[in-house]
C-alpha positions as CSV (number, residue, x, y, z in Angstrom):
1,M,107.8,69.6,89.2
2,L,106.2,72.9,90.3
3,M,104.9,71.3,93.5
4,D,108.4,69.8,94.2
5,N,109.9,73.3,93.9
6,L,107.2,74.7,96.2
7,K,107.8,72.0,98.8
8,N,111.5,72.5,98.6
9,D,111.0,76.2,99.2
10,I,108.8,75.6,102.2
11,L,111.3,73.0,103.6
12,F,114.0,75.6,103.1
13,I,112.1,78.1,105.2
14,I,111.6,75.5,107.9
15,E,115.3,75.0,108.0
16,H,115.8,78.7,108.6
17,L,113.2,78.7,111.3
18,N,115.0,75.9,113.0
19,E,118.2,77.9,112.9
20,I,116.4,80.8,114.5
21,E,115.2,78.5,117.2
22,S,118.7,77.3,117.9
23,Y,120.1,80.8,118.3
24,F,117.1,82.0,120.3
25,E,117.6,79.2,122.9
26,E,120.4,81.4,124.3
27,I,118.2,84.5,124.5
28,K,116.1,84.8,127.7
29,L,115.3,88.5,127.7
30,P,115.0,91.1,124.9
31,T,118.1,92.9,126.3
32,D,120.2,89.7,125.8
33,F,120.3,90.8,122.1
34,V,122.1,94.1,123.0
35,N,124.1,93.4,126.2
36,S,126.9,91.3,124.7
37,K,128.8,90.6,121.6
38,Q,127.3,87.1,121.4
39,G,123.8,88.5,121.8
40,K,124.4,91.0,119.0
41,A,125.7,88.2,116.8
42,Y,122.6,86.1,117.6
43,F,120.4,89.2,116.8
44,D,122.1,89.6,113.4
45,A,121.9,85.9,112.6
46,I,118.2,85.8,113.5
47,L,117.5,88.8,111.4
48,M,119.3,87.2,108.4
49,H,117.2,84.1,108.8
50,L,114.0,86.1,109.1
51,Q,115.0,88.1,106.0
52,V,115.5,84.9,104.0
53,T,112.2,83.5,105.3
54,G,110.4,86.6,104.2
55,E,112.0,86.6,100.8
56,V,111.2,83.0,100.0
57,L,107.6,83.4,101.4
58,K,107.3,86.5,99.2
59,K,108.3,84.5,96.1
60,I,105.9,81.6,97.0
61,Y,103.1,83.9,97.9
62,K,103.4,85.8,94.6
63,N,103.2,82.7,92.5
64,N,101.1,80.3,94.7
65,E,98.9,82.4,96.9
66,S,96.2,79.7,97.0
67,V,98.6,77.5,99.0
68,F,98.3,79.9,101.9
69,Q,94.6,80.6,101.7
70,V,93.8,77.5,103.8
71,H,95.7,79.2,106.6
72,S,94.3,82.6,106.3
73,D,94.7,83.2,110.0
74,V,98.5,83.5,109.5
75,P,99.5,87.1,108.8
76,W,101.4,86.2,105.6
77,N,101.7,89.8,104.5
78,E,103.1,90.9,107.8
79,I,105.7,88.2,107.7
80,I,106.7,89.2,104.2
81,R,106.7,92.9,105.1
82,L,109.1,92.1,108.0
83,R,111.6,91.0,105.3
84,D,111.3,94.5,103.8
85,L,111.7,96.1,107.2
86,I,114.8,94.2,107.9
87,S,116.2,94.9,104.4
88,H,115.5,98.6,104.3
89,N,115.2,99.8,107.9
90,Y,117.8,97.7,109.7
91,D,118.9,100.6,111.8
92,K,115.4,101.1,113.1
93,L,114.7,97.5,114.2
94,E,113.8,97.1,117.9
95,H,115.2,94.1,119.6
96,E,112.1,93.8,121.8
97,I,109.9,93.3,118.7
98,I,112.3,90.6,117.3
99,F,112.3,88.9,120.7
100,D,108.5,88.9,120.7
101,I,108.3,87.5,117.2
102,C,110.8,84.7,118.1
103,K,109.1,83.9,121.4
104,N,105.5,84.0,120.3
105,N,105.2,83.5,116.6
106,L,107.9,81.3,115.0
107,N,106.8,78.0,116.4
108,S,103.2,78.4,115.1
109,L,104.5,79.6,111.7
110,K,106.7,76.5,111.5
111,T,103.8,74.3,112.5
112,V,101.7,75.7,109.7
113,L,104.5,75.4,107.1
114,V,105.1,71.8,108.1
115,K,101.3,71.1,107.6
116,I,101.5,72.8,104.2
117,S,104.6,70.9,103.2
118,K,102.8,67.6,104.0
119,T,100.0,68.5,101.5
120,L,102.4,69.1,98.6
């Protein structure tokens, strides 16, 4: 039962990462997040999905840290802290950083989470 819940949580995160990818397809440059109403809506939506991702990872990590030890190369704590940054410092977020995270990190995170989900 515990492993089923864990797997469901990881699959839930993967769904959120897929949503981010779908929004991010429309974003070609960091400034696309701030130059239009649609870009700002994508930015807000992506932030919400990143926040949920971090929140669920935080819960999993707190109760099942060993699941992530196999993938110690992933900066789990930084991902979790991003959730806190979004929640508590929304007004200080830089669209260039969110662009970089989406462009360079989300796919590899999703790949690792898919691998983990297959072992559960």
